[in-house]
GUBAPA-536623 format. One record per residue (C-alpha): residue number from 1; residue in one letter; chain; z, x, y. Coordinates in steps of 0.2 Angstrom, whole numbers, plus 5000, padded with zeros to 4 digits. Each point is the difference from the previous one (the first is absolute). Layout:
BEGIN
R   nr  rest  kette     z     x     y
R  NUM     a      A     Z     X     Y
...
This chain:
BEGIN
R   nr  rest  kette     z     x     y
R    1     x      A  5533  5338  5487
R    2     x      A  5000  5006  5018
R    3     x      A  5004  5018  5001
R    4     x      A  5013  5007  5012
R    5     x      A  4986  5009  5010
R    6     x      A  4991  4984  5002
R    7     x      A  5015  4991  5006
R    8     x      A  5004  5014  5012
R    9     x      A  4983  4999  5007
R   10     x      A  5001  4982  5003
R   11     x      A  5016  5001  5009
R   12     x      A  4994  5014  5011
R   13     x      A  4985  4989  5005
R   14     x      A  5012  4986  5004
R   15     x      A  5010  5012  5011
R   16     x      A  4985  5005  5009
R   17     x      A  4995  4982  5003
R   18     x      A  5017  4996  5006
R   19     x      A  5001  5015  5012
R   20     x      A  4984  4994  5008
R   21     x      A  5007  4983  5002
R   22     x      A  5015  5007  5008
R   23     x      A  4989  5010  5013
R   24     x      A  4988  4985  5003
R   25     x      A  5000  4993  5017
R   26     x      A  5005  4982  5001
R   27     x      A  5015  5001  4988
R   28     x      A  5017  4994  5007
R   29     x      A  5016  5010  4999
R   30     x      A  5006  4988  4986
R   31     x      A  4983  5002  4991
R   32     x      A  5002  5019  5001
R   33     x      A  5018  5000  4993
R   34     x      A  4995  4989  4986
R   35     x      A  4985  5011  4995
R   36     x      A  5011  5015  5001
R   37     x      A  5013  4992  4988
R   38     x      A  4986  4996  4988
R   39     x      A  4993  5018  5002
R   40     x      A  5018  5007  4996
R   41     x      A  5002  4989  4985
R   42     x      A  4983  5006  4993
R   43     x      A  5004  5019  5004
R   44     x      A  5016  4997  4991
R   45     x      A  4991  4993  4985
R   46     x      A  4988  5015  5000
R   47     x      A  5014  5012  5000
R   48     x      A  5008  4991  4986
R   49     x      A  4984  5000  4990
R   50     x      A  4998  5019  5003
R   51     x      A  5017  5003  4992
R   52     x      A  4993  4996  4983
R   53     x      A  4995  5017  4996
R   54     x      A  5017  5007  5004
R   55     x      A  5010  4988  4989
R   56     x      A  5002  5002  4981
R   57     x      A  4990  4987  4990
R   58     x      A  5011  4986  4993
R   59     x      A  4997  5004  4982
R   60     x      A  5011  4993  4986
R   61     x      A  5000  5010  4984
R   62     x      A  5002  4984  4990
R   63     x      A  4983  4994  5007
R   64     x      A  4992  5015  4991
R   65     x      A  5010  5005  4985
R   66     x      A  5009  4991  4986
R   67     x      A  5010  5015  4992
R   68     x      A  5018  5000  5008
R   69     x      A  5001  5019  4999
R   70     x      A  4983  5002  5010
R   71     x      A  5006  4987  5012
R   72     x      A  5017  5010  5002
R   73     x      A  4990  5016  5002
R   74     x      A  4990  4992  5014
R   75     x      A  5015  4995  5010
R   76     x      A  5008  5017  4997
R   77     x      A  4984  5008  5008
R   78     x      A  5001  4988  5014
R   79     x      A  5018  5005  5004
R   80     x      A  4996  5018  4997
R   81     x      A  5014  5001  4987
R   82     x      A  4995  5016  4991
R   83     x      A  5015  5000  4988
R   84     x      A  4995  4982  4994
R   85     x      A  4982  5005  4999
R   86     x      A  5004  5015  4989
R   87     x      A  5012  4989  4989
R   88     x      A  4986  4987  4997
R   89     x      A  4987  5013  4996
R   90     x      A  5012  5009  4988
R   91     x      A  5003  4983  4991
R   92     x      A  4981  4999  4997
R   93     x      A  4993  4989  5013
R   94     x      A  4981  5000  4999
R   95     x      A  4994  5007  5017
R   96     x      A  4982  4995  4995
R   97     x      A  5004  4982  4999
R   98     x      A  4986  4989  5007
R   99     x      A  5004  4984  5008
R  100     x      A  4991  4987  5009
R  101     x      A  4984  5007  5008
R  102     x      A  5004  5016  4991
R  103     x      A  5014  5004  5011
R  104     x      A  5010  5015  4994
R  105     x      A  5017  5008  5004
R  106     x      A  4990  5014  5008
R  107     x      A  4991  4989  5013
R  108     x      A  5017  4991  5003
R  109     x      A  5008  5017  5003
R  110     x      A  4986  5005  5012
R  111     x      A  5002  4985  5011
R  112     x      A  5018  4994  4997
R  113     x      A  5008  5017  4998
R  114     x      A  4997  5005  5019
R  115     x      A  5014  5000  5013
R  116     x      A  4992  4985  5009
R  117     x      A  5009  5003  5016
R  118     x      A  5003  4987  5013
R  119     x      A  4983  4994  5007
R  120     x      A  4997  5008  5017
R  121     x      A  4998  4990  5016
R  122     x      A  4983  4996  5007
R  123     x      A  5002  5012  5014
R  124     x      A  5006  5014  4989
R  125     x      A  4985  4998  4988
R  126     x      A  4988  5003  5015
R  127     x      A  5008  5017  5005
R  128     x      A  4988  5015  4997
R  129     x      A  5002  5008  4983
R  130     x      A  5012  4986  4993
R  131     x      A  4989  4994  4986
R  132     x      A  4997  5017  4992
R  133     x      A  5019  5004  5001
R  134     x      A  5005  4983  4993
R  135     x      A  4988  5000  4986
R  136     x      A  5005  5018  4995
R  137     x      A  5019  4995  5000
R  138     x      A  4996  4986  4987
R  139     x      A  4997  5013  4987
R  140     x      A  5017  5010  5000
R  141     x      A  5007  5012  4987
R  142     x      A  5009  4986  4991
R  143     x      A  4985  4990  4998
R  144     x      A  4990  5015  4994
R  145     x      A  5014  5004  4987
R  146     x      A  5000  4982  4993
R  147     x      A  4981  5000  4999
R  148     x      A  5000  5017  4992
R  149     x      A  5013  4995  4987
R  150     x      A  4990  4985  4994
R  151     x      A  4984  5011  4998
R  152     x      A  5009  5013  4991
R  153     x      A  5006  4987  4988
R  154     x      A  4983  4995  4996
R  155     x      A  4995  4987  5013
R  156     x      A  4981  4998  5001
R  157     x      A  4993  5002  5018
R  158     x      A  4983  4995  4994
R  159     x      A  5003  4982  4996
R  160     x      A  4987  4988  5008
R  161     x      A  5009  4985  5008
R  162     x      A  4992  4983  4998
R  163     x      A  5009  4992  5015
R  164     x      A  5003  5002  5019
R  165     x      A  5019  5000  5002
R  166     x      A  5000  4998  5019
R  167     x      A  4989  4999  5015
R  168     x      A  4992  5016  5004
R  169     x      A  5000  4999  5019
R  170     x      A  4982  4994  5002
R  171     x      A  4992  5012  4988
R  172     x      A  4982  4994  4997
R  173     x      A  5004  5001  4981
R  174     x      A  5018  4993  5002
R  175     x      A  4996  4985  4988
R  176     x      A  4996  5013  4986
R  177     x      A  5011  5008  4987
R  178     x      A  5010  5015  5005
R  179     x      A  4994  5017  4996
R  180     x      A  5009  5011  4987
R  181     x      A  5014  5010  5007
R  182     x      A  4990  5016  4998
R  183     x      A  4988  4993  5013
R  184     x      A  5014  4994  5012
R  185     x      A  5008  5017  5001
R  186     x      A  4984  5008  5005
R  187     x      A  5005  4997  5018
R  188     x      A  5018  5006  4998
R  189     x      A  5007  5017  5003
R  190     x      A  4996  5013  4986
R  191     x      A  5017  4998  4991
R  192     x      A  4995  4982  4994
R  193     x      A  4983  5005  4995
R  194     x      A  5006  5016  4991
R  195     x      A  5013  4991  4990
R  196     x      A  4988  4986  4995
R  197     x      A  4987  5013  4994
R  198     x      A  5013  5010  4990
R  199     x      A  5005  4984  4991
R  200     x      A  4984  4992  4994
R  201     x      A  4990  4996  5015
R  202     x      A  4982  4998  4997
R  203     x      A  4990  5011  5012
R  204     x      A  4985  4989  4999
R  205     x      A  5010  4985  5007
R  206     x      A  5003  5010  5016
R  207     x      A  4984  5009  5002
R  208     x      A  4988  4987  4994
R  209     x      A  4986  4993  5011
R  210     x      A  4998  4986  4987
R  211     x      A  5018  4995  5001
R  212     x      A  5001  4990  5016
R  213     x      A  5017  5001  5009
R  214     x      A  5003  4981  4999
R  215     x      A  5018  5001  5006
R  216     x      A  5009  5012  5012
R  217     x      A  5018  4998  5002
R  218     x      A  5004  4992  5016
R  219     x      A  5014  5013  5005
R  220     x      A  4987  5013  4997
R  221     x      A  4987  4991  5010
R  222     x      A  5013  4999  5014
R  223     x      A  4999  5019  5004
R  224     x      A  5002  5012  4986
R  225     x      A  4987  5014  5002
R  226     x      A  4996  5014  4989
R  227     x      A  4998  5017  5008
R  228     x      A  4986  5012  4995
R  229     x      A  5011  5012  4991
R  230     x      A  5006  4985  4989
R  231     x      A  4982  4994  4997
R  232     x      A  4994  5017  4994
R  233     x      A  5015  5002  4988
R  234     x      A  4996  4983  4993
R  235     x      A  4982  5004  4997
R  236     x      A  5004  5016  4991
R  237     x      A  5013  4991  4990
R  238     x      A  4988  4987  4993
R  239     x      A  4987  5013  4997
R  240     x      A  5012  5009  4990
R  241     x      A  5003  4984  4991
R  242     x      A  4982  4999  4995
R  243     x      A  4992  4988  5012
R  244     x      A  4981  4997  4999
R  245     x      A  4994  5010  5015
R  246     x      A  4983  4992  5000
R  247     x      A  5004  4982  4999
R  248     x      A  4989  4989  5012
R  249     x      A  5004  4985  5009
R  250     x      A  4989  4984  5001
R  251     x      A  4989  5009  5012
R  252     x      A  4998  5015  4990
R  253     x      A  5011  5012  5010
R  254     x      A  5010  5013  4992
R  255     x      A  5017  5006  5006
R  256     x      A  4992  5016  5007
R  257     x      A  4987  4990  5009
R  258     x      A  5013  4990  5008
R  259     x      A  5011  5015  5005
R  260     x      A  4985  5009  5008
R  261     x      A  4994  4984  5009
R  262     x      A  5017  4997  5007
R  263     x      A  5002  5018  5006
R  264     x      A  5015  5003  4987
R  265     x      A  4994  5017  4996
R  266     x      A  5017  5006  4993
R  267     x      A  4998  4986  4987
R  268     x      A  4982  5005  4997
R  269     x      A  5005  5018  4997
R  270     x      A  5013  4995  4987
R  271     x      A  4987  4989  4991
R  272     x      A  4986  5014  5000
R  273     x      A  5013  5013  4994
R  274     x      A  5005  4988  4986
R  275     x      A  4982  4997  4994
R  276     x      A  4994  4985  5009
R  277     x      A  4981  4998  4999
R  278     x      A  4993  5005  5017
R  279     x      A  4982  4997  4995
R  280     x      A  5001  4981  4996
R  281     x      A  4986  4990  5008
R  282     x      A  5001  4989  5015
R  283     x      A  5003  4982  4995
R  284     x      A  4984  4991  4999
R  285     x      A  4990  5016  5002
R  286     x      A  4999  5010  4983
R  287     x      A  4989  5014  5009
R  288     x      A  5013  5004  5013
R  289     x      A  5012  5012  4991
R  290     x      A  5015  5008  5008
R  291     x      A  5003  4987  5014
R  292     x      A  5017  5008  5003
R  293     x      A  4992  5016  5006
R  294     x      A  4989  4989  5012
R  295     x      A  5015  4990  5007
R  296     x      A  5010  5016  5002
R  297     x      A  4987  5008  5012
R  298     x      A  4996  4984  5009
R  299     x      A  5012  5003  5014
R  300     x      A  5000  5019  4999
R  301     x      A  5019  5000  4998
R  302     x      A  5007  5017  5002
R  303     x      A  5018  4997  4995
R  304     x      A  5008  5012  4988
R  305     x      A  5000  4987  4986
R  306     x      A  4982  4996  5002
R  307     x      A  4995  5018  5000
R  308     x      A  5010  5003  4984
R  309     x      A  4991  4985  4992
R  310     x      A  4983  5007  5005
R  311     x      A  5005  5017  4993
R  312     x      A  5005  4991  4983
R  313     x      A  4984  4990  4999
R  314     x      A  4989  5016  5004
R  315     x      A  5008  5009  4985
R  316     x      A  4995  4985  4989
R  317     x      A  4982  5001  5006
R  318     x      A  4999  4989  5016
R  319     x      A  4987  5007  5012
R  320     x      A  5009  4998  5017
R  321     x      A  4986  5008  5010
R  322     x      A  4987  4988  4993
R  323     x      A  5011  4986  5003
R  324     x      A  5002  5005  5018
R  325     x      A  4982  5002  5003
R  326     x      A  4997  4982  4992
R  327     x      A  5013  4993  5012
R  328     x      A  4992  5009  5015
R  329     x      A  4982  4994  4996
R  330     x      A  5007  4982  4996
R  331     x      A  5007  4998  5018
R  332     x      A  4983  5003  5008
R  333     x      A  4994  4983  5007
R  334     x      A  4982  5000  4994
R  335     x      A  4998  4981  5004
R  336     x      A  4997  5004  5018
R  337     x      A  4988  5014  4997
R  338     x      A  4981  5001  4999
R  339     x      A  4995  4997  4981
R  340     x      A  4992  5018  5000
R  341     x      A  5016  5008  5006
R  342     x      A  5011  4990  4989
R  343     x      A  4990  5002  4984
R  344     x      A  5005  5018  4996
R  345     x      A  5018  4996  5004
R  346     x      A  5000  4986  4987
R  347     x      A  4991  5011  4988
R  348     x      A  5013  5014  5002
R  349     x      A  5014  4988  4997
R  350     x      A  4992  4993  4984
R  351     x      A  4998  5018  4994
R  352     x      A  5018  5005  5004
R  353     x      A  5006  4984  4991
R  354     x      A  4989  5004  4985
R  355     x      A  5007  5018  4999
R  356     x      A  5018  4993  5001
R  357     x      A  4997  4988  4986
R  358     x      A  4992  5013  4989
R  359     x      A  5014  5012  5003
R  360     x      A  5014  4988  4995
R  361     x      A  4990  4993  4986
R  362     x      A  4999  5017  4993
R  363     x      A  5019  5003  5002
R  364     x      A  5003  4983  4991
R  365     x      A  4989  5004  4986
R  366     x      A  5009  5017  4998
R  367     x      A  5017  4991  5000
R  368     x      A  4994  4988  4987
R  369     x      A  4993  5013  4989
R  370     x      A  5016  5010  5001
R  371     x      A  5010  4984  4995
R  372     x      A  4989  4997  4985
């Protein structure tokens, strides 16, 4: 299957070739008119292919479900008929019915329950700020109310789907099964994530480095952004739900390592205050303890959040002065020095690193002893 993004790239390349032909010397006026007509047709096709993410997928409930009441529920959701939805739920329709590919009424509601307004014109879609505004409007109060209603009546947001229900706009993993709803709402405003977590959402499906996000809803991909305040509230919510703060990804990185490395010091503060292990060793180097302290001081950042994080780590035993001295000596370019001049610098760096390792090993032993 050729993805939408690949199709668009091929069309764009063709447009560039055609434009060059139009401008090439030696073309007659008739050649230029013909070439311009072809270019126009290709541009029209490109615009049409781009419309895909703005149009509701042509799902038919009968293709996924056999139960007549579940099928009726799906079409009531599509019509946003809240009265009929309430009636069917009161009659006992199973909101956790799994159809083909593990399709559920909740996934159906997430996609089919949106307003899906008239697809915008090609020119409108290229106006600054359009994508973010459009994507946000796709998740209106009616959509959230229907989505919430299903969750409150027991719909499971952690279902792992076994199929791809529509093309995912060139996603590198577009041919893989869609991720659970709990993962999908991670990129939505807080209200969606909040209602999922309050109704059975598994925090590890959201904040797991081992659970790869094989699917991202294409409307979300088109422009939904989560602001910092929402992201921090979500992090606190999953911490309160009991997420494992020290889980590692395939490369051995913990959430705290990732947050500090990316400069997300507000997230790192929340993690440290919640008890995340700041001493965990650098992946592949068991002797390099507390790499988050090293990374934090790497660029000598003086933002309020970084200073607050430094203060927290100092209270837990981090030797910031020692770390800064190691950083200073490490930056000396000994390779260009005379060996006799470089030797004491190299030896000093080794001594400082040994002192660092012994200090953190002692803190680690103390913590382990207290835990026992």
